[in-house]
C-alpha positions in Angstrom: 20.4 35.7 5.5 23.3 34.1 7.3 23.7 30.3 6.9 26.1 28.5 9.1 29.1 27.2 7.1 30.6 23.8 7.5 34.3 22.8 7.7 35.9 21.5 4.5 39.2 19.7 4.3 41.8 21.3 2.1 44.2 18.6 0.9 46.9 21.0 -0.3 47.2 22.5 3.2 46.2 19.4 5.2 43.9 21.6 7.2 40.2 22.0 8.0 38.9 25.3 6.8 35.8 27.6 7.2 34.8 30.1 4.5 33.5 33.5 5.8 34.2 35.5 2.7 30.5 36.2 2.4 30.4 37.9 5.8 31.3 41.5 6.8 34.3 41.8 9.1 33.6 40.5 12.6 35.7 40.2 15.8 37.3 36.8 16.3 35.1 35.1 19.0 37.7 32.6 20.1 39.3 33.0 23.6 42.5 35.1 23.7 41.9 36.3 20.2 41.6 40.1 20.0 41.8 40.7 16.2 39.4 40.2 13.3 38.2 36.8 12.3 40.1 35.6 9.2 38.0 35.2 6.1 39.1 31.6 5.8 40.2 30.4 9.2 41.8 26.9 9.4 42.7 24.3 12.0 44.1 20.9 12.4 40.9 19.1 13.2 37.3 19.2 12.0 36.1 19.5 15.6 38.1 22.6 16.2 36.5 24.3 13.2 33.0 23.1 14.2 33.5 24.8 17.6 34.6 28.0 15.9 31.5 27.8 13.6 29.3 27.6 16.7 31.0 30.6 18.2 30.7 32.7 15.1 27.0 31.8 14.9 26.5 32.9 18.5 28.4 36.1 17.9 26.4 37.0 14.9 23.2 36.6 17.0 24.7 38.9 19.6 24.9 36.2 22.2 27.4 35.7 24.9 30.1 33.4 23.6 31.7 32.8 27.0 30.9 29.4 28.6 30.7 28.9 32.3 32.7 26.1 34.0 29.6 23.9 34.2 28.8 24.5 30.5 32.3 23.6 29.4 32.1 20.5 31.6 28.8 19.5 30.0 30.2 20.1 26.5 33.4 18.1 27.1 31.4 15.3 28.7 29.0 15.2 25.8 31.9 14.9 23.3 33.4 12.2 25.4 30.2 10.1 25.4 29.9 10.5 21.6 33.4 9.3 21.1 32.9 6.3 23.5 29.8 5.3 21.6 31.7 5.4 18.3 29.5 8.2 16.9 31.3 10.4 14.5 28.7 13.2 14.2 29.4 16.4 16.0 27.2 17.8 18.8 26.0 20.5 16.4 24.9 17.9 13.8 23.1 15.9 16.4 21.3 19.0 17.7 20.3 20.0 14.2 19.0 16.5 13.4 17.0 16.4 16.7 15.4 19.8 15.9 14.5 18.7 12.4 13.0 15.3 13.5 11.2 16.6 16.6 9.4 19.8 15.6 7.9 21.5 18.6 4.6 22.2 16.9 3.7 18.4 16.9 2.4 17.4 20.3 0.2 14.5 19.2 0.8 10.9 20.3 0.8 8.0 17.8 -2.6 6.9 19.3 -4.1 10.3 18.9 -3.0 10.5 15.3 -4.3 6.9 14.6 -7.7 7.8 16.1 -7.8 10.9 13.9 -6.9 8.8 10.8 -9.6 6.2 11.6 -12.1 9.0 12.0 -11.2 10.2 8.5 -11.8 6.6 7.2 -15.3 6.5 8.8 -16.1 9.9 7.3 -15.2 8.6 3.9 -17.5 5.6 4.4 -20.3 8.0 5.4 -19.8 10.0 2.2 -19.8 6.8 0.1 -16.1 7.2 -1.1 -15.2 3.8 0.4 -17.1 0.8 1.7 -17.2 -0.2 5.4 -15.2 -3.3 4.7 -12.3 -1.2 3.3 -12.3 1.1 6.3 -12.3 -1.8 8.7 -9.5 -3.6 6.9 -7.3 -0.5 7.2 -6.8 -1.5 10.8 -4.8 -4.6 9.9 -1.5 -3.1 11.0 -2.8 -1.7 14.3 -1.3 -4.4 16.6 2.2 -3.4 15.5 1.5 0.3 16.2 -0.2 -0.1 19.6 3.0 -0.3 21.7 3.8 3.2 20.4 0.4 4.7 21.0 1.5 6.8 24.1 4.7 8.1 22.3 4.9 11.3 20.3 4.3 10.7 16.6 7.6 12.3 15.7 9.5 9.3 17.0 8.9 7.7 13.7 11.0 10.4 12.0 13.9 8.4 13.4 15.1 5.5 11.2 15.9 3.3 14.2 12.2 3.4 15.4 11.0 2.6 11.9 13.3 -0.4 11.8 12.0 -1.5 15.2 8.4 -1.2 14.0 9.1 -3.2 10.8 10.8 -5.9 12.9 7.8 -6.1 15.3 5.4 -6.3 12.4 7.3 -9.3 11.0 7.3 -10.9 14.5 3.6 -10.5 15.0 2.8 -11.9 11.5 5.3 -14.7 11.8 3.7 -17.9 10.5 1.0 -16.2 8.5 1.0 -15.8 4.7 3.2 -13.3 2.9 0.0 -11.7 1.7 -1.1 -11.0 5.3 2.2 -9.4 6.1 2.0 -7.3 3.0 -1.4 -6.0 4.0 -0.2 -5.2 7.5 2.7 -3.1 6.1 0.4 -1.5 3.5 -2.2 -0.3 6.0 0.5 1.2 8.3 2.1 2.7 5.2 -1.2 4.4 4.4 -1.4 5.7 8.0 2.1 7.2 7.9 1.4 8.7 4.4 -1.6 10.5 5.9 0.6 11.7 8.8 3.1 13.2 6.3 0.2 14.9 4.5 -0.9 16.4 7.9 2.7 17.5 8.6 2.9 15.3 11.7 5.9 13.6 10.2 8.7 14.8 7.9 8.8 11.7 5.7 7.4 8.2 5.2 9.2 5.9 7.8 8.2 2.6 6.2 10.6 2.5 3.2 10.5 -0.2 0.5 13.6 -1.8 2.0 12.0 -2.2 5.4 8.7 -3.6 4.1 10.1 -6.0 1.5 8.2 -9.3 1.7 9.2 -12.5 0.0 6.1 -13.6 -1.9 5.4 -17.2 -1.2 2.8 -17.3 -4.0 4.9 -15.7 -6.7 5.3 -17.9 -9.8 2.7 -20.3 -8.3 -0.1 -20.7 -10.7 -3.6 -20.1 -9.1 -6.2 -22.8 -9.0 -8.8 -22.6 -11.8 -12.2 -24.1 -12.6 -12.2 -26.9 -15.1 -14.7 -26.3 -18.0 -17.1 -29.0 -16.5 -16.9 -27.3 -13.1 -17.8 -23.9 -14.7 -20.7 -25.5 -16.5 -22.0 -27.0 -13.3 -21.6 -23.8 -11.4 -23.3 -21.5 -14.0 -26.1 -23.9 -14.8 -26.8 -24.4 -11.1 -26.8 -20.6 -10.7 -29.2 -20.3 -13.6 -31.6 -22.9 -12.2 -31.6 -21.4 -8.7 -31.5 -17.7 -9.8 -35.0 -17.1 -8.6 -34.0 -18.1 -5.0 -30.3 -17.2 -4.8 -29.9 -14.5 -7.4 -26.2 -15.3 -8.1 -26.2 -15.9 -11.9 -25.2 -12.4 -12.9 -22.4 -12.3 -10.3 -20.8 -15.6 -11.5 -21.2 -14.7 -15.2 -19.2 -11.5 -14.7 -16.8 -13.1 -12.3 -16.0 -16.3 -14.1 -16.4 -15.3 -17.8 -15.3 -11.7 -17.7 -12.8 -11.9 -14.8 -14.0 -8.9 -12.7 -12.9 -8.7 -9.0 -15.6 -9.5 -6.4 -15.3 -6.0 -4.8 -15.7 -4.4 -8.3 -18.8 -6.5 -9.0 -20.3 -5.4 -5.7 -20.2 -1.8 -7.0 -21.7 -2.6 -10.4 -25.3 -1.8 -11.3 -27.2 -2.9 -14.4 -26.7 0.7 -15.8 -23.0 -0.2 -16.2 -23.8 -3.1 -18.5 -24.7 -2.3 -22.1 -25.8 -5.3 -24.3 -28.6 -3.9 -26.4 -26.4 -3.0 -29.3 -24.6 -6.1 -30.7 -22.0 -3.8 -32.2 -21.3 -2.0 -29.0 -21.6 -4.2 -26.0 -19.5 -3.5 -22.9 -19.3 -3.4 -19.1 -18.2 -0.1 -17.6 -16.4 -0.7 -14.3 -16.2 2.8 -12.7 -15.2 2.0 -9.1 -12.0 -0.1 -9.5 -9.2 -1.3 -7.2 -6.8 0.9 -9.1 -9.2 3.9 -9.0 -9.0 4.0 -12.9 -12.4 3.3 -14.6 -12.2 0.8 -17.5 -14.5 -0.4 -20.2 -14.6 -4.1 -20.9 -15.5 -4.7 -24.5 -17.9 -7.6 -25.2 -18.7 -7.0 -28.8 -16.7 -10.0 -29.8 -18.0 -12.1 -26.9 -21.5 -13.0 -28.0 -21.8 -16.0 -25.6 -21.0 -13.7 -22.6 -23.6 -11.2 -23.9 -26.1 -14.1 -24.2 -25.4 -15.1 -20.6 -25.9 -11.5 -19.4 -29.2 -11.3 -21.3 -30.3 -14.4 -19.6 -29.9 -12.7 -16.2 -32.8 -11.2 -14.3 -32.2 -7.4 -14.3 -34.7 -6.8 -11.6 -32.3 -8.4 -9.2 -29.1 -6.7 -7.9 -25.9 -8.1 -9.4 -24.4 -8.6 -6.0 -27.3 -9.8 -3.8 -27.8 -9.2 -0.1 -26.5 -12.0 2.2 -24.0 -12.9 -0.5 -21.8 -15.1 1.6 -24.7 -17.3 2.8 -26.2 -17.5 -0.8 -22.8 -18.4 -2.2 -22.3 -21.3 0.2 -25.8 -22.6 -0.7 -25.0 -22.4 -4.4 -21.7 -24.2 -4.1 -23.2 -27.0 -2.0 -26.2 -27.3 -4.4 -23.8 -27.6 -7.4 -21.8 -30.3 -5.6 -18.6 -28.3 -5.9 -18.4 -28.0 -2.1 -19.6 -30.1 0.8 -21.5 -28.9 3.8 -18.8 -27.7 6.3 -16.1 -27.1 3.7 -14.4 -23.7 3.6 -15.2 -21.5 0.7 -11.7 -19.9 0.4 -10.9 -21.8 -2.8 -13.9 -20.1 -4.5 -13.3 -16.5 -3.4 -11.3 -15.5 -6.6 -11.3 -18.7 -8.6 -13.5 -17.3 -11.3 -11.3 -14.3 -11.9 -8.2 -16.5 -11.8 -9.8 -18.9 -14.3 -10.7 -16.1 -16.8 -7.2 -14.6 -16.8 -5.5 -18.0 -17.1 -7.7 -19.2 -20.0 -7.6 -15.9 -21.8 -3.8 -16.1 -21.8 -4.0 -19.7 -23.1 -6.1 -18.4 -26.0 -3.3 -16.0 -26.9 -5.1 -12.9 -25.9 -2.7 -9.9 -25.6 -1.5 -8.9 -22.1 -3.0 -5.5 -22.7 -6.4 -7.0 -23.5 -6.4 -9.3 -20.4 -5.3 -6.5 -18.1 -8.0 -4.2 -19.4 -10.5 -6.9 -18.9 -9.4 -8.2 -15.4 -7.9 -5.0 -14.1 -4.6 -6.4 -12.9 -1.1 -5.3 -14.0 0.9 -7.0 -16.8 3.5 -7.9 -14.2 0.9 -9.7 -12.1 -0.3 -11.5 -15.2 3.3 -12.7 -16.0 4.0 -13.7 -12.4 0.8 -15.7 -11.7 -1.0 -16.8 -14.9 1.7 -17.6 -17.5 2.9 -20.8 -15.9 -0.5 -22.5 -15.6 -0.9 -26.2 -16.6 -4.2 -25.3 -18.3 -4.5 -26.2 -22.0 -5.8 -24.4 -25.0 -8.5 -27.1 -25.4 -9.7 -26.4 -21.8 -9.6 -22.7 -22.5 -11.8 -23.1 -25.6 -14.2 -25.4 -23.7 -14.3 -23.0 -20.7 -15.5 -20.1 -22.8 -17.9 -22.3 -24.8 -20.2 -23.0 -21.8 -23.6 -21.8 -22.9 -26.8 -20.9 -20.9 -29.6 -23.5 -20.5 -32.2 -22.7 -23.2 -35.8 -21.8 -22.3 -37.1 -25.1 -23.7 -34.7 -27.1 -21.5 -35.8 -28.3 -18.0 -35.0 -25.8 -15.2 -34.8 -27.4 -11.8 -35.7 -25.1 -8.9 -33.5 -24.7 -5.8 -33.3 -28.0 -3.9 -34.7 -29.9 -6.8 
């Protein structure tokens, strides 16, 4: 099959040359040329040879190579505009690029593709593959995409439009945290990834360079619970477990270090504590989509806490947010009207920080908490927590049956 050749510069001849040695003899398609086309025709400029390449291509397709006066004027005018704009690409290269980036088969707008992608998210929720919150959060980047909703999706095959989208995203998220900007980029990255899979786009437009975000939390150690705060929290959760049902959640979050979203998907079938020689928590639905076993055989106090929990209650109770606020106020760690943001991941941060202070290996901590070693090094190594605090933290024990249990509000 014929493939159009491109001009190459021959230094020894100081000429631009085309190579047609692979073709059978053909008539020279240039004006006022009556002989055969040379196997390696040459000229003084690249443009001259590119024009010849077009004529040869047309001749091989049995097309008329003669241009009308209007066609010649259009061609000359187009070349002049490219030159004035400082664009060095040839007309042929621009046409080829346009055809590649704007395939005729894709007629969908950005808005139509986005609606189709969202429908897929909702279908995954219905099948139980993801939770409703995850599907809803996938719309974080929508405000940056909406100005393009009436455009053909293939506009994002162009690098200039992708740069424009990245700049708009940064403008819309200006003043918000770096984490919020990252999530906006991430959700739109997922949308475009889906578009590539559906062959609506040729490639992912949001490159790493365009979506790079300066992390304002990097190397900033997270806030952690002090040992006495943990004791207050867990003992209050134990006393009020009959009403609030949050003891198992906080044991797994604060002492084991599991993410809230992963705890939400746990059931008591995932927790094995009957055999002292083989106690573990199996986290099957994880953020990284890689199941992991958290060994508890050498953590008898955590096993004791888990055995003190009421297994007739769900690990993640209904109306969790309301119950959590009640527990934090009851424990005195938070006042009525305070925001609970500090406590959203504080147990997980505390567990990872104190485990590192106890000289646990990075591999052991990442297996337990599910984060990467890089995240561990970036966030938890530089904590001001001490070894003594770490030992006291993991020494907090349940209230014994013979000790007084105060009911909720008591």
